LOBALO-308696 format. One line per 4 residues: number of its first residue (from 1); their letters; for each residue x, y, z of N, C-alpha, C. Coordinates in steps of 0.2 Angstrom, whole numbers, plus 5000, padded with zeros to 4 digits. Each point is the difference from the previous one (the first is absolute). Example, Ala and Ser with C-alpha at 12.3 -4.5 7.8 and 13.67 -1.06 7.14 Angstrom:
BEGIN
1 = as = 5066,4972,5039,4996,5006,5000,5004,5006,5000; 4998,5005,4996,5004,5006,5001,4996,5005,5003
//
This chain:
BEGIN
1 = mspl = 5405,5208,5459,4997,4995,4996,5000,5003,4992; 5003,4996,4996,5000,5003,4993,4993,5001,4997; 4999,5004,4995,4993,5001,4996,4998,4994,4997; 5005,4995,4998,4997,4994,4998,4997,4995,5004
5 = sdpl = 5002,5001,5007,4997,4995,5004,4995,5003,5005; 4999,5007,4999,4995,5003,5004,4993,4999,4998; 4996,4997,5004,4993,4999,4997,4996,5006,4999; 5002,5005,5003,4996,5007,5000,5003,5004,4993
9 = apat = 5005,4998,4997,5002,5004,4994,4996,4998,4995; 4999,5006,4996,4996,5001,4994,5002,4994,4995; 4995,4997,4997,5001,4995,4995,5002,5003,4994; 5005,4996,4996,5002,5002,4994,4995,5001,4994
13 = vrlv = 5001,5005,4998,4995,5002,4994,5002,4997,4994; 4996,4995,4997,5002,4997,4994,4997,5003,4994; 5004,5002,4995,4998,5004,4995,5001,4998,4993; 4995,5000,4996,5002,4999,4993,5000,5007,4996
17 = lved = 5005,5001,4996,5001,5006,4996,4998,4999,4993; 4995,5004,4997,4998,4999,4993,5002,5006,4996; 5006,5000,4997,5003,5005,4996,5003,4997,4994; 4999,5002,4993,5003,4998,4995,5006,5003,4997
21 = hdmv = 5002,5006,5003,5006,5003,4998,5005,4998,5005; 5006,4996,4997,5005,4997,5004,5003,5005,5005; 5002,5005,4998,5005,5005,5003,4995,5003,5007; 4994,5001,4998,4996,5002,5005,4999,4995,5006
25 = aeai = 4998,4994,4997,4999,4994,5005,5006,4998,5004; 5006,5001,4997,5005,4998,5004,5002,5006,5005; 4999,5006,4999,5000,5005,5005,4995,5000,5006; 4994,4998,4998,4995,5000,5004,5000,4993,5004
29 = gmal = 5002,4995,4998,5001,4994,5002,5006,5000,5006; 5006,5002,4998,5005,5001,5004,4999,5004,5006; 4996,5006,4999,4999,5004,5005,4996,4997,5006; 4994,4997,4997,4995,4996,5004,5003,4994,5004
33 = nhap = 5004,4997,4997,5004,4994,5002,5005,5002,5006; 5003,5006,5000,5004,5002,5005,4997,5003,5005; 4993,5002,4999,4997,5002,5006,4998,4995,5005; 5001,5001,5006,4999,4995,5006,4992,4998,5000
37 = gidv = 4999,4994,5000,4994,4996,5001,4996,5001,4993; 5003,5001,4994,4996,4999,4994,5005,4995,4996; 4996,4995,4997,5004,4995,4996,4996,5000,4993; 5003,5002,4995,4998,4999,4993,5000,4992,4998
41 = vars = 4995,4997,5000,5000,4993,4998,4999,4999,4993; 4998,5004,4995,4999,4999,4994,5000,5007,4996; 5003,5000,4994,4999,5005,4995,4997,4998,4994; 4994,5004,4998,4996,4998,4994,5001,5006,4995
45 = ksia = 5000,4998,4993,5000,5005,4996,4993,5001,4995; 4995,4996,5003,4993,5001,4996,4995,4998,5005; 4993,5001,4998,4995,4999,5004,5000,4993,5001; 5000,4996,4994,5000,4993,5000,5004,4996,5006
49 = aava = 5008,5003,4999,5004,4998,5005,4998,5002,5007; 4998,5006,5001,4998,5003,5006,4995,4995,5003; 4994,4998,4997,4995,4996,5003,5003,4993,5001; 5004,4997,4996,5004,4994,5002,5004,5000,5006
53 = dagr = 5004,5006,5001,5005,5000,5005,4996,5002,5007; 4995,5004,4999,4996,5001,5006,4996,4993,5003; 4998,4996,4995,4997,4994,5002,5004,4996,5003; 5007,5000,4997,5006,4995,5003,5001,5002,5007
57 = wqpd = 5002,5007,5001,5004,5002,5005,4996,5003,5006; 4993,5001,4998,4996,5002,5006,5003,5007,5003; 5002,5005,4997,5003,5006,5003,4994,5003,5005; 5004,5005,5004,4996,5004,5004,4998,5007,4996
61 = vvvl = 5005,5001,4996,4999,5007,4995,5003,4998,4993; 4996,5003,4996,5002,5000,4992,5001,5007,4998; 5006,5002,4998,5001,5007,4997,5000,4999,4993; 4995,5003,4997,4997,4999,4993,5001,5006,4995
65 = drrl = 5004,5000,4995,5000,5005,4996,4994,5001,4996; 4998,5006,4999,4994,5000,4995,5000,4999,4994; 5005,5001,4997,5002,4998,4992,5003,4995,4999; 4997,4994,4998,5005,4994,4998,4997,4997,4994
69 = pdgd = 5006,4996,4997,4999,4998,4993,4994,4997,4998; 4996,4997,5005,4994,4996,4998,4994,5003,5003; 5001,5006,5002,4993,5005,5002,5002,5004,5006; 4993,5003,5002,5000,5004,5005,5000,4998,5007
73 = gisa = 5006,5001,5004,5001,4997,5006,4994,5000,5005; 4997,5006,5000,4994,5001,5004,4994,4995,4999; 4999,4999,4993,4995,4995,4999,5002,4992,5002; 5006,5000,5002,5002,4993,5002,5000,4999,5007
77 = igri = 4998,5005,5004,5000,5000,5008,4995,4994,5003; 4994,5000,4996,4995,4994,5002,5003,4994,4999; 5004,4998,4994,5002,4994,4998,5006,4998,5006; 5004,5005,5002,5005,4999,5004,4996,4998,5008
81 = sava = 4996,5004,5001,4996,4998,5007,4997,4993,5000; 4997,4998,4994,4997,4994,4999,5005,4994,5002; 5006,5000,4998,5004,4995,5001,5004,5001,5006; 5000,5006,5003,5004,5002,5006,4996,5005,5005
85 = pear = 4995,4997,5003,4995,5004,5004,5003,5005,5005; 5005,4998,5002,5003,5004,5006,5005,5005,4998; 5002,5000,4994,5004,5005,4997,4997,5007,5000; 5004,5005,5001,4997,5007,4999,5004,5002,4994
89 = vlvl = 4996,5004,4996,5004,5001,4993,5001,5009,5001; 5007,5002,4997,5002,5006,5001,5002,5001,4992; 4996,5006,4998,5001,5001,4993,5005,5005,4999; 5005,5000,4995,5005,5004,4998,4997,5004,4993
93 = tgea = 5001,5006,5000,4997,5004,4993,5004,5005,4999; 5000,5002,4994,5004,5006,4998,4996,5007,5001; 4994,4999,5001,4996,5006,5002,4994,4998,5005; 4998,5005,5004,4996,4997,5006,4995,5006,5000
97 = tasv = 4993,4998,4997,4995,5004,5000,4994,4997,5003; 4996,5004,5002,4994,4997,5005,4997,4995,4996; 4999,5001,4993,4996,4994,4996,5005,4993,5001; 5006,5001,4999,5004,4993,5000,5000,4998,5008
101 = avrv = 5000,5004,5005,4999,4999,5007,4993,4995,5001; 4996,5003,4997,4992,4997,5001,5001,4993,4997; 5002,4999,4993,5001,4994,4997,5004,4995,5006; 5005,5002,5002,5004,4996,5005,4995,4997,5005
105 = veeg = 4997,5005,5003,4996,4999,5006,4994,4994,4998; 4997,5002,4994,4994,4996,4998,5002,4993,4998; 5007,4999,4998,5002,4993,4999,5002,4997,5005; 5001,5003,5006,5002,4997,5007,5007,5001,5001
109 = gagl = 5003,5005,4997,5007,5002,5001,5001,5003,5008; 5005,5000,5002,5002,5003,5007,5003,5007,5000; 5003,5002,4993,5004,5006,5000,5002,5001,4994; 5003,5006,4999,5002,5004,4994,5007,5003,5001
113 = vvks = 5005,4999,4996,5007,5003,5001,5002,5002,4994; 5002,5007,4999,5003,5002,4994,5007,4998,4999; 5002,4998,4994,5007,4997,4999,5005,5005,5001; 4999,5007,5000,5004,5004,5002,5002,5002,5007
117 = sglq = 4996,4996,5005,5001,5000,5007,5007,4997,5001; 5003,5002,5006,5006,4997,5001,4999,4992,5003; 5005,4997,5000,5000,4993,5003,4998,4999,5006; 5002,5005,5005,4998,5000,5007,4993,5001,5000
121 = eles = 4996,5004,4997,4993,5001,4999,4997,4993,4998; 5003,4997,4996,4996,4993,4997,5001,4996,5006; 5006,4999,5002,5000,4996,5007,4995,5001,5005; 4999,5006,5002,4995,5002,5005,4993,4998,4997
125 = avre = 4999,5001,4993,4993,4998,4998,4999,4992,5001; 5005,4997,4999,5000,4992,5000,4998,4998,5007; 5004,5004,5005,4999,4998,5007,4993,5002,5003; 4997,5005,4997,4993,5003,5002,4995,4995,4998
129 = vaag = 5000,4998,4993,4996,4995,4997,5000,4993,5003; 5006,4998,5002,5001,4995,5003,4997,4998,5007; 5000,5007,5003,4997,5000,5007,4992,5001,4999; 4998,5000,4994,4992,5000,5000,4998,5008,4998
133 = gvvf = 5004,5004,4999,4999,5007,4998,4998,5001,4993; 4999,5006,4998,4999,5001,4992,5005,5007,5000; 5003,5000,4993,5004,5006,4998,4998,5003,4995; 4998,5007,5001,4998,5004,4994,5002,5007,5003
137 = apsl = 5003,5003,4995,5002,5008,5002,4994,5004,5002; 5001,5004,5005,4995,5004,5003,4996,5004,4995; 5004,5002,4994,4997,5005,4995,4995,4995,4996; 5000,4994,5001,4995,4995,4995,4995,4998,5004
141 = lsgv = 5001,4999,5007,4995,4996,5005,4993,5003,5000; 5000,5008,5000,4994,5003,5000,4995,4998,4994; 5004,5001,4994,4998,4998,4994,4997,4993,4999; 5004,4996,5003,4997,4992,5000,4994,4999,5004
145 = ldrl = 5000,5003,5006,4994,4999,5004,4994,5004,4997; 5001,5006,4997,4996,5003,4997,4996,4997,4994; 5004,4996,4996,4997,4996,4994,4997,4994,5003; 5003,4996,5004,4997,4994,5003,4993,5002,5004
149 = tgre = 5000,5006,5003,4993,5001,5004,4995,5001,4995; 5002,5003,4995,4994,5002,4994,4998,4994,4996; 5003,4994,5002,4997,4994,4996,4994,4996,5003; 4996,4999,4996,4994,4996,5002,5001,4994,5003
153 = rhag = 5000,4999,5006,5001,4994,5004,4996,5000,5006; 4998,4994,5003,4996,4999,5006,5004,4995,5004; 4999,5002,5006,5003,4996,5005,4997,4993,5000; 5003,4994,5001,4997,4994,4999,4998,4996,5005
157 = gvlt = 5001,5003,5006,4998,4996,5007,5001,5005,5006; 4998,4997,5005,5000,5004,5007,5006,4999,5003; 5005,5005,5002,5006,4999,5003,4998,4999,5008; 5004,4994,5002,5000,5000,5008,5003,5005,5003
161 = grer = 5000,5000,5007,5004,5005,5004,5007,5000,4999; 5003,4994,5000,5007,4999,4998,5003,5003,4994; 4995,4998,4995,5002,5002,4993,4999,5008,4999; 4996,5002,5004,4999,5008,4999,5006,5004,5004
165 = etll = 5002,4996,5005,5007,5002,5004,5006,4999,4995; 5000,4995,4996,5005,4999,4994,5000,5005,4995; 4994,5002,4998,4998,5005,4995,5003,5007,5002; 4999,5001,5006,5002,5007,5003,5008,5000,5000
169 = llae = 5003,4994,5001,5008,5000,5000,5002,5001,4993; 4996,4996,4996,5003,5001,4993,4999,5007,4997; 4995,5004,5003,4999,5007,4998,5006,5004,5002; 5003,4998,5006,5006,5003,5003,5006,4999,4996
173 = gvst = 4999,4995,4995,5007,4998,4996,5004,4995,5004; 4998,4997,5005,5005,4995,5003,5000,4994,4997; 5006,4996,5001,5001,4994,4997,4997,4994,5003; 5000,4994,4997,4997,4994,5004,5004,4999,5007
177 = dqis = 5006,5000,5000,5003,5000,5006,4998,5004,5005; 4998,5006,4998,4998,5006,5005,4993,4998,5002; 4996,4998,4995,4993,4997,5002,5000,4995,5005; 5005,4994,5000,5001,4995,5004,5001,5003,5007
181 = erlg = 5005,5004,5000,5002,5003,5007,4994,5004,5003; 4997,5005,4996,4995,5004,5003,4994,4996,5003; 4998,4995,4996,4994,4996,5002,5002,4995,5004; 5006,4998,5002,5003,4995,5005,4998,4992,4997
185 = varn = 5001,5000,4993,4998,4994,4997,5007,4997,4996; 4999,4994,4998,5006,4997,4996,5000,5003,4993; 5005,5000,4997,5001,5004,4993,4995,4996,4995; 5000,4994,5001,4996,4996,4995,4993,5002,5001
189 = tarn = 4997,5001,5007,4994,5002,5001,4998,5007,4998; 5006,5005,5000,4999,5006,4997,4999,5000,4993; 5004,4996,4997,4999,4999,4992,4993,4998,4998; 4997,4995,5004,4994,4998,4998,4995,5005,5002
193 = hvqr = 5000,5004,5005,4996,5006,5001,5000,5005,4993; 5006,5002,4998,5001,5004,4994,4997,4997,4995; 5001,4993,4998,4997,4996,4994,4992,5000,5000; 4998,5000,5006,4992,5000,5001,4997,5007,4999
197 = vlek = 5004,5005,5002,4998,5007,4999,5000,5001,4992; 5005,4998,4997,5001,5001,4992,4994,4996,4997; 4999,4994,5002,4994,4996,4997,4993,5003,5001; 4999,5003,5006,4993,5002,5000,4999,5007,4998
201 = lgar = 5006,5003,4999,4999,5007,4996,5001,5000,4993; 5002,4994,4997,5001,4999,4993,5005,5003,4998; 5006,5000,5004,5006,5004,4999,5006,4995,4998; 5004,5002,4995,5006,4996,4999,5006,5002,5002
205 = sqle = 5000,5005,5005,5005,5003,5003,4999,5003,5006; 5004,5001,5005,4999,5004,5006,4998,5008,4999; 5003,5002,4994,4999,5007,4999,4993,5001,4997; 4998,4996,4996,4994,5000,4997,4994,4998,5005
209 = avai = 5001,4996,5006,4996,4999,5005,4999,5006,5004; 5005,5004,5000,4999,5006,5005,4996,5005,4996; 5002,5001,4993,4996,5004,4996,4991,4998,5000; 4999,4994,5000,4993,4997,4999,4997,5002,5007
213 = arre = 5004,4999,5006,4997,5001,5006,4998,5007,5001; 5005,5005,4997,4998,5007,5001,4994,5001,4997; 4999,4999,4994,4994,5000,4996,4994,4998,5004; 5000,4994,5002,4995,4996,5004,4999,5003,5006
217 = gfld = 5004,5005,5003,4999,5002,5007,5002,4996,5005; 5003,4995,4999,5003,4996,5005,5006,5003,5005; 5002,5005,4997,5006,5004,5004,4998,5006,5003; 4993,5001,5000,4997,5006,5003,5001,5000,5008
//
């Protein structure tokens, strides 16, 4: 049976690429389009165009350049999420520091990739965030968690038993698909569990939820 007709084959990842430099966009777009199971449905050159394209195409992943002609890409994550709630945003940046990574997490982004990384690494990052994971360099992750853990914030609700199970799995760094498999529930149900955990903890991303949970003692 061919992958196209196999009901168990992974779904194609629909991707919007936001990059204002033509040569860079062309290289990234061609590489990702040639990667099996990834379809670049639109290329945008500005924040305004990215928001419009995300709303039109409802992609699974948005690869978003940090520096764009009409502003800072990180600050646009919320606008993109508002028009395409299911989209995971992966930020491309020239420099990756803990402070930049914290901003990405706080805005609801799913990861940060340095532009100097290879195209294969970017492809892997796209697949990881599309599967529900987060992508940050190990050297940044501890700094991100330390800074988020130190923020003044309180859990906004009591987690159910299933939500606590979901939180423990998030702390292991597993994807939504893996949560679905480990809990024995449908993917949409797993996604709903994750969303409720984020809402109750007042978090805008899975990584921030884990940081808050650690501070509140939910993972002890």
